[in-house]
N, C-alpha and C positions, 0 to 999 in steps of 0.2 A: 581194581581201583578205578576211580572215575576218570573219564577222559576230560580234558580241560578245553572248554570253548572260550574264546575271547570274552563272551558275554558274562561269564561267571565272575570276572573281576568287578563288574558293576552290580550283578544280581546278588552276590553273596552278602555284602554289607546290608543291603536292603532287606533280604530275607531274615537276617539276624534282627534288624529293627522290628520287622513285623512280628517275629516270634517273641521278642522281648515285650512288645505291646500286648500280645496274647497272654503271656505269662503274668502280666500285671493284674489279671482278673482270675481269682481262684476258680478252678474248675473249667476255665475256658480252653478250647482247642480250636484249631482252624483246619479246614480240609486242605489237603495238598493242592487241590485244584484252586481253591480260593487264595492260597499262599502264592501260587504261580501267577494268578491274575493280578494280585496286588503288586508283586515284584515287577511284572511287565508294565503295569500302569505307572508305578512310581519311577522306574528307570527310563521308561520310553525306549527300551532296547528290546526289540523283538528277536526271535530266533528264526533262522532260515529253515529249521527242521521242526518236526512235530514234538510236542511236549514229551511224548512217550520216549523219545530218544535221549532226552536230557534231564528230566525231572528227578530221576533216581540219583544221577550224578550230582545235581544241585544239592540234594539232601545230604549226600556224603560230604561234599565240600563244605556245606554250611555247618555240619556237625563238627568237622575238623576245625573250622574257623571259630566256632563257639568255644571249643575246648582250649584253643590257643589264646582266646580272649579272656579266659577264666570264667566264662559263663557256665551255668548248669547245662545239661543236655537238652537244649531248646528244640531240637528236631523231634523230640518225643511229643510235642504239641501238635505236630502236623499229622493228621489222620486221614484215612479214607472216609468215604461217605457213610460206611457202616460202623465207624468208630474204631476200627482196628488200624494198626500201623503196618503190619505185614513184614515181609522179608526186607523191604527197603530200609526199615529201621534197624534191623540186624546188621545190614551192611554199613549203615551210618555209624553205629556203635563200634563196629570193627575198625572202621577208618579212623575214628576219633580216639579210641582207647586201646585197641588191639584185643578187646574181649570178644570171644565167640559166645553169642547169646543163644541159649536153648529155648527159652520161653520169652519171645520178643514182646508179647502183650503185657506180661507181668513186669518185665524190665521197663517198658515204656510207662506203665502206671506209676512205678516207683520213681522213674526219672521225671515225670510230670510233677510229682509232688516236690521234688527237689527244686524245680523251676518256680513253682508257686511259693515255696518257702523263701526263695531268694528274691523274688520280684513282685509277688502279689501284694497289692495294697489293701486287700480285703480278706486276708488269711484268717480262718477261724481261730479262736482262742486256743483250741486244742492242737493247733498246728496242721490240721487237715489229715486226710487219709489217702493212701494210694488206692485208686479205683479205676475201673474201665472208663474210657472217654464217653461223654455224651456229646454227640455231634451237634454243633451249632455252626452256622455260617457267619463268620465275623467279617464285617466290612469296616476296616479301620477308618476309611475316609468318612463314612456316615456315622460311625460310632454306634450303630445299631447291631443287635444280635437277634437272629431269627432262627427258629428251629427248622432243620432240614427234614422234610418228610418225603418219603418215596411214594409216588402215586401208584395206585394199584391199576395195572393195565388189564383190559378185558381178558387177554390171553393168560394172565396170572391166575385168574379165577377158574376153578374147576368147572368143566361143562356139566350141565345137568343131562342125565342119561334117561332115555325112555326105558321103563322097567320091562316092556314087552319085547322090543326089538334091539335094545341096547345101542341105539344110535343117539348121537348128540341131539338134544332138543333145540329148536330155534328159540329166539327171544320170546315168542308167544307162549312157550311152555307146552304147546300142543304138537305132538309128533306128526310130521308130514307123512310118514310111512304107514302109521297105524290108524289114524283117524281120517 
């Protein structure tokens, strides 16, 4: 179970508001990082510790608060940059409902659909479908939505190899060892 920091009393209602705003747009999600940024910005209450120490706890407490408020499972809208919810969502569901979830990604997709059906102003006529999240960074203050793209770093690209000596080729493409 989550450890309670004094800041959670201020953060939780704001997290719920941000998640409700996100749910008002069919298919919208927010990264956990963007959610934390928005909560800290709106409350002006900083944490004395790193986010890594409290963000999972905030998700659990927010899930519990959403359930108590009669909201759909709003924390399903908070995803990682790769669009997954991961084990944090499983813990949030357990805290809010007591359910042990075997496939958290499928459960999150179904729960997001519940959120959209309850709160989206642009729900499709067919009621929408449960599907994996497409990550978009939502900035509620600006009202804009931008696609998050991962930059390809040079070290992510496979090195070109010299076919003669099997050493990595420099940027010129000419082997320093062979030529």
